[in-house]
C-alpha positions as CSV (number, residue, x, y, z in Angstrom):
1,M,0.0,0.0,0.0
2,D,1.4,3.4,-0.9
3,S,1.6,6.2,1.6
4,Y,-1.1,8.2,-0.1
5,T,-3.6,5.4,0.4
6,S,-2.3,4.7,3.9
7,I,-2.9,8.4,4.9
8,N,-6.4,8.3,3.4
9,L,-7.2,5.2,5.4
10,M,-5.8,6.9,8.6
11,L,-7.9,10.0,7.9
12,N,-11.0,7.8,7.5
13,K,-10.3,6.2,10.9
14,A,-9.6,9.5,12.5
15,E,-12.8,11.0,11.2
16,A,-14.8,8.0,12.5
17,L,-13.2,8.5,15.9
18,V,-14.4,12.1,16.0
19,K,-17.9,11.0,15.0
20,E,-17.8,8.4,17.8
21,N,-16.6,11.1,20.2
22,K,-13.4,9.2,21.0
23,L,-11.5,12.5,21.1
24,D,-8.3,11.2,22.9
25,S,-7.9,8.5,20.3
26,A,-8.6,11.0,17.5
27,Q,-6.0,13.4,19.0
28,Q,-3.4,10.5,18.9
29,Q,-4.4,9.7,15.4
30,L,-3.8,13.4,14.5
31,L,-0.2,13.1,15.8
32,D,0.3,10.0,13.7
33,L,-1.2,11.6,10.7
34,D,1.0,14.6,11.0
35,K,4.1,12.4,11.0
36,E,2.9,10.5,8.0
37,L,1.9,13.6,6.1
38,K,5.4,15.1,6.6
39,I,7.0,11.9,5.3
40,F,4.7,11.9,2.3
41,C,5.4,15.6,1.5
42,T,9.2,15.4,2.0
43,T,10.0,12.0,0.6
44,D,7.3,10.2,-1.3
45,L,6.0,13.2,-3.2
46,V,9.5,14.1,-4.4
47,Q,10.5,10.5,-5.3
48,N,7.3,9.3,-6.9
49,S,6.4,11.0,-10.2
50,V,3.0,9.3,-10.1
51,L,1.9,11.3,-7.1
52,T,1.0,14.8,-8.1
53,Y,0.8,18.1,-6.5
54,D,-3.0,17.7,-6.5
55,S,-2.7,14.6,-4.4
56,A,-0.8,16.6,-1.7
57,V,-3.3,19.4,-1.8
58,K,-6.2,16.9,-1.4
59,L,-4.5,15.3,1.5
60,N,-3.8,18.6,3.1
61,E,-7.4,19.7,2.7
62,R,-8.7,16.6,4.3
63,F,-6.2,16.9,7.1
64,S,-7.2,20.5,7.7
65,N,-10.9,19.5,7.8
66,F,-10.1,16.7,10.2
67,I,-8.4,19.2,12.6
68,L,-11.4,21.5,12.4
69,Q,-13.8,18.6,13.1
70,L,-11.7,17.5,16.1
71,E,-11.4,21.0,17.6
72,T,-15.1,21.5,17.1
73,A,-15.9,18.2,18.9
74,K,-13.6,19.1,21.7
75,K,-15.3,22.5,22.2
76,K,-18.7,20.9,22.2
77,T,-17.6,18.3,24.7
78,A,-16.0,20.9,27.0
79,K,-19.1,23.1,26.8
80,A,-21.3,20.1,27.7
81,L,-19.1,19.2,30.7
82,L,-19.2,22.8,31.9
83,E,-23.0,22.8,31.7
84,Q,-23.1,19.6,33.7
85,V,-20.9,21.0,36.4
86,S,-23.0,24.2,36.5
87,N,-26.2,22.1,36.7
88,R,-24.8,20.0,39.6
89,K,-23.8,23.2,41.5
90,K,-27.3,24.5,41.1
91,I,-28.8,21.3,42.3
92,S,-26.5,21.2,45.3
93,A,-27.3,24.8,46.1
94,Y,-31.0,24.1,45.8
95,R,-30.7,21.1,48.2
96,G,-28.6,23.2,50.6
97,I,-25.6,21.0,50.3
């Protein structure tokens, strides 16, 4: 399997992790993807004439979109957690605890 295909499969997995709200795993996948993308752009793209500039642009766009998805999911999760804490504080105050 070439690195382009490998990176696409990794991106598919990472996007699925975000959809499943497995953000820690998705964050780790992001780090792995970053390494693979650097190798792809510095080595594979230069050595393989079959791979084109368009391939690199497409991967970069997908990678950027994944980062946005991950960050959006993190913000939504953080907001939900803050709301839960706030609600618990209100309940505790109401109960006089």
